C-alpha positions in Angstrom: 163.5 34.7 78.4 161.3 36.9 76.3 158.1 37.7 78.3 155.5 40.3 77.8 154.1 41.5 81.1 151.2 43.8 80.5 149.0 43.7 83.6 148.7 42.0 87.0 147.7 38.4 87.1 144.0 38.0 87.7 143.8 36.8 91.3 140.4 35.2 91.8 139.7 34.5 95.4 137.0 32.0 95.4 137.4 30.7 99.0 134.4 31.2 101.2 134.7 34.1 103.6 133.0 34.6 107.0 131.7 38.2 106.8 131.0 40.4 109.8 127.3 41.3 110.0 126.3 44.9 110.7 123.1 46.4 112.0 121.2 48.8 109.7 121.9 51.8 111.9 125.7 51.0 111.9 126.1 50.4 108.2 127.9 52.7 105.9 128.7 52.1 102.2 132.3 53.1 102.6 131.9 56.0 100.2 134.0 59.1 101.0 131.8 61.3 98.8 134.8 62.5 96.8 133.1 61.9 93.4 130.1 64.0 94.4 126.7 63.4 93.0 126.5 61.1 90.0 123.6 62.3 87.8 123.2 60.4 84.5 120.6 62.0 82.3 121.9 60.8 78.8 123.7 57.7 77.6 127.1 57.9 79.3 130.3 55.8 79.4 132.5 56.4 82.4 136.2 55.6 82.7 136.7 53.5 85.8 139.1 54.5 88.6 142.2 52.2 89.0 140.4 50.4 91.9 137.0 50.4 90.3 135.4 52.4 93.2 133.3 55.5 92.6 132.9 57.4 95.9 129.6 59.2 95.4 127.2 61.2 97.5 124.1 60.3 95.6 123.5 58.3 92.4 120.7 59.0 90.0 120.3 57.3 86.5 117.3 58.9 84.8 114.7 57.1 82.8 115.9 56.5 79.2 119.6 56.9 80.0 122.1 54.1 80.0 125.3 54.1 82.1 128.3 51.9 81.0 132.0 51.7 81.8 135.3 51.2 80.2 137.5 48.5 81.8 140.4 49.7 83.9 143.9 48.2 83.7 143.2 45.6 86.4 139.8 44.8 85.0 138.2 45.2 88.4 134.5 45.0 89.1 132.5 48.3 89.2 131.8 49.6 92.8 129.2 52.4 93.0 129.2 53.6 96.6 127.0 56.4 97.9 126.5 58.2 101.2 122.9 59.0 100.2 120.2 57.5 98.1 120.7 55.6 94.8 117.9 55.7 92.2 118.1 53.8 89.0 115.2 54.6 86.6 117.3 54.0 83.5 119.8 51.3 82.9 123.3 50.5 84.3 125.1 47.9 82.2 128.3 45.9 82.7 127.4 43.4 80.0 130.0 41.9 77.6 130.8 43.6 74.3 132.3 42.8 70.8 135.8 41.5 70.3 138.5 44.1 70.4 139.6 43.2 66.9 136.0 43.5 65.6 135.9 40.0 64.2 137.0 37.5 66.9 139.7 36.1 64.6 142.5 37.2 66.9 140.7 37.7 70.2 137.3 36.6 71.4 134.4 38.7 72.8 135.3 41.3 75.5 134.0 40.6 79.0 132.3 43.3 80.9 134.2 45.0 83.7 135.3 42.3 86.1 134.3 39.6 83.6 136.4 37.5 81.3 137.1 37.4 77.6 136.1 34.7 75.1 138.4 32.6 73.0 139.4 33.5 69.4 138.0 31.6 66.4 140.0 29.0 64.7 140.9 31.1 61.7 143.0 34.2 61.3 143.3 36.7 58.4 144.4 35.5 54.9 142.8 32.0 55.2 145.6 30.7 57.4 144.2 28.2 59.9 145.0 27.6 63.5 143.3 26.1 66.6 140.7 28.2 68.3 141.2 29.6 71.8 139.6 28.6 75.2 137.4 31.1 77.1 139.0 32.9 80.0 138.0 32.8 83.7 137.4 29.9 86.1 134.4 28.8 84.1 135.8 29.4 80.6 134.6 27.1 77.8 137.0 24.8 76.0 137.7 25.0 72.3 136.3 22.2 70.1 137.7 20.5 67.0 135.1 21.3 64.3 132.3 23.6 63.4 130.1 24.8 66.4 132.2 22.8 68.8 133.4 25.5 71.2 132.0 25.3 74.7 130.1 28.1 76.5 131.2 29.8 79.7 129.7 28.8 83.1 129.3 30.6 86.4 126.4 29.8 88.8 125.1 27.2 86.4 126.8 25.4 83.6 126.5 26.6 80.0 124.4 24.6 77.6 127.0 24.5 74.7 128.7 22.1 73.9 128.7 19.0 76.1 132.1 18.2 77.6 133.5 21.5 76.3 131.3 23.6 78.7 133.1 25.4 81.5 132.8 24.5 85.2 130.7 26.3 87.8 132.3 28.5 90.5 131.7 31.2 93.0 129.5 31.7 96.1 126.0 33.0 96.6 127.3 35.9 98.8 129.3 37.3 95.9 132.1 38.0 98.5 134.5 38.3 96.8 132.9 39.9 93.7 133.7 38.2 90.4 132.2 38.3 86.9 131.3 35.8 84.2 133.6 33.6 82.2 134.2 33.5 78.4 133.0 31.1 75.8 135.5 29.2 73.6 136.1 29.4 69.9 135.6 26.6 67.4 138.0 25.2 64.8 135.6 26.2 62.1 134.4 29.3 60.4 136.2 32.4 61.5 133.0 33.9 62.9 133.0 31.2 65.6 134.8 33.0 68.4 133.7 32.8 72.0 131.7 35.5 73.6 132.8 37.4 76.7 131.3 36.9 80.1 129.1 39.5 81.8 130.9 41.9 84.2 130.4 42.4 87.9 128.9 45.4 89.8 128.2 46.2 93.4 126.0 49.1 94.4 125.9 50.2 98.0 124.1 53.0 99.7 124.2 54.1 103.4 120.5 55.0 103.1 118.4 53.4 100.2 118.6 51.9 96.8 115.6 52.1 94.5 115.6 50.4 91.0 112.7 50.9 88.7 114.9 50.5 85.6 117.5 47.8 85.0 120.9 46.7 86.2 122.5 44.3 83.7 125.6 42.0 83.8 124.6 39.9 80.7 126.7 37.9 78.3 125.8 39.1 74.9 126.4 37.1 71.6 128.3 39.9 69.7 128.5 37.5 66.7 129.9 34.6 68.7 128.7 31.0 68.7 129.7 29.8 72.2 128.6 32.7 74.4 130.0 33.5 77.8 128.2 33.3 81.1 126.2 35.9 82.9 128.1 38.1 85.4 127.3 39.4 88.9 125.0 42.1 90.4 125.1 42.8 94.1 123.1 45.5 96.0 123.8 46.4 99.6 121.8 48.9 101.7 119.5 48.9 104.7 116.6 49.6 102.3 116.4 48.1 98.8 113.2 48.6 96.9 111.8 48.6 93.4 110.2 46.6 90.6 112.9 46.9 88.0 115.1 44.2 86.5 118.3 42.7 87.9 119.9 40.6 85.1 122.9 38.3 84.9 122.0 36.0 82.1 123.5 34.6 78.9 122.1 35.2 75.5 119.4 32.5 74.8 120.5 30.8 78.0 123.3 29.2 76.0 125.9 30.1 78.5 125.7 29.7 82.2 123.6 31.9 84.4 125.3 34.6 86.6 124.7 35.5 90.2 122.5 38.2 91.8 122.7 39.0 95.5 120.6 41.6 97.4 121.5 42.4 101.0 119.1 44.6 103.0 117.3 44.8 106.3 114.0 46.4 105.1 112.4 44.9 102.1 109.1 46.7 102.6 109.1 50.3 104.0 107.3 50.4 107.3 104.1 52.4 106.9 104.5 52.7 103.1 103.9 49.4 101.4 104.3 50.9 97.9 108.0 50.9 98.6 109.0 47.3 98.5 111.5 44.8 97.0 109.7 43.4 93.9 112.4 43.0 91.3 112.3 41.0 88.1 115.3 38.7 88.8 117.1 37.1 85.8 119.9 35.0 87.3 120.6 32.7 90.2 119.4 34.9 93.1 119.8 35.0 96.8 118.5 37.5 99.4 120.1 38.2 102.7 121.1 40.7 105.4 124.9 40.7 105.1 125.4 44.5 105.2 129.1 44.3 104.2 130.8 45.8 101.2 134.4 44.8 101.7 135.6 42.2 104.3 137.7 43.6 107.1 140.6 41.3 106.1 140.9 40.6 102.4 142.7 37.5 101.2 145.5 38.3 98.8 146.6 36.2 95.8 149.1 37.4 93.2 151.3 35.9 90.5 154.6 37.6 91.4 157.2 35.7 89.4 158.0 33.5 86.4 160.8 31.0 86.2 162.2 29.8 82.8 164.7 28.9 84.3 165.7 32.2 85.8 163.3 34.3 87.9 161.4 37.3 86.4 159.7 39.4 89.0 156.2 40.8 88.5 155.6 43.9 90.6 152.4 43.9 92.7 149.6 45.9 91.1 150.9 45.7 87.5 147.9 43.8 86.1 147.1 40.5 84.4 150.1 38.7 83.0 150.8 37.6 79.4 153.8 35.6 78.5 155.4 34.7 75.2 158.2 32.1 75.2 160.5 32.5 72.1 161.3 29.7 69.7 164.1 27.5 71.0 163.4 28.2 74.7 162.3 25.5 77.2 158.5 25.2 77.5 158.8 24.5 81.2 157.6 27.5 83.3 157.1 27.8 87.1 154.9 30.5 88.5 155.6 32.2 91.8 152.3 32.8 93.6 152.1 35.0 96.7 149.2 34.5 99.1 148.2 36.0 102.5 145.2 36.4 104.9 143.4 33.2 104.2 141.3 32.0 107.1 140.7 28.5 105.9 142.4 25.8 103.9 142.7 26.2 100.2 144.5 25.2 97.0 145.7 27.4 94.2 145.0 26.9 90.5 147.0 28.7 87.8 145.4 28.7 84.3 147.5 29.4 81.2 145.3 30.3 78.2 147.0 30.4 74.8 145.6 32.5 72.0 145.3 29.2 70.1 144.8 25.7 71.5 143.8 24.3 74.8 144.2 26.0 78.2 146.5 24.4 80.8 145.6 24.3 84.5 148.3 23.8 87.1 147.2 23.0 90.7 149.3 23.5 93.9 149.4 21.2 96.9 146.7 21.8 99.5 147.3 24.4 102.2 145.2 23.3 105.1 146.4 25.9 107.6 145.2 29.6 107.7 147.9 32.2 107.2 148.3 35.9 107.7 151.9 36.7 106.6 152.6 36.8 102.8 153.9 33.4 101.6 155.2 32.5 98.2 155.0 29.1 96.5 156.1 28.0 93.0 154.6 25.4 90.6 153.8 25.0 87.0 154.6 22.9 83.9 155.1 23.0 80.1 153.3 25.7 78.1 153.3 26.5 74.4 156.3 28.2 72.8 156.1 31.2 70.5 152.5 31.9 71.4 151.1 34.7 73.6 149.5 33.2 76.7 147.3 34.8 79.4 147.9 33.8 83.0 145.1 33.7 85.6 145.1 32.4 89.2 142.5 31.6 91.8 141.9 29.6 94.9 139.5 26.8 95.8 138.5 26.0 99.4 139.4 22.5 100.7 
């Protein structure tokens, strides 16, 4: 079996969690302070750590400066944790970007960190035609046969393009676990009709205070695409969260689905100083709460750990999203070994196989109604395209 294993399978844990609530005086962001002070005074792009976590003392993004990030191997969300104050007078962006090939003919738009890529257009170089690709992620759009037929990505709300080809909604208002936006699909038409990437996902937590007078953006941008991705996710966690800046998780022209915004704080107006208050310009489906929690004490685990065709090929934990190419002449039937642990409620698993060209395939496990702690592996799957690179993603749904 000829497989290309590049990175760990995207394990998207969409089951609802029951977080532990902390009092303001007991809350810490979880930062070790190892990064030191993050002071951004000019446009800056930072390489993300392997786990996506920046352990800062303080964070300051100056007015007129924009902070962006390059995706890491696991395409995790961005976590900016601070022991002291966070001040955003400029812009922090985890929005989607242009296709990696520059045109969208081979791959679609690039999702922001923690977000998902769009599908390629229905044409490749030299005028040779092929089917377009579906968008990636749980809410990825579906390719359409014809010009302008690819569906947009969805997240908190469903995208507006194109009818039955739009993606499905997903996720929870708590943004625990944190997940980004899904990609739009390509169309079997002009080779500019690739799908756009979904907005990324970012969490900013401070043990003391977060103030935003600038903007934090997890938007799905068009980047020359027709069917755009969905907006991503922005979450702020601190005892005090203030400011009149913008928190945005939208899709260009509202064509794709809207992303999610969550602000968890105890004080939304500073006692004795009413000039310090929470007065953001929210652009996305927003919820406010007091869940002072960054990471759950027990995190559910979900990993694609093996492929069977017919023999077993192991996938080491922590190796990244999976791509697979079955050579000509091989059987199209593949089973995926999926390992799960630490689920506190019933769930089912979905494995999505997304070819570079043609329709995505979704395989669903049986229901698992009993919570579990010990790692358990199950296997299921079906027929996938032969002689075509496919991306494998997996997530859970609560029963």
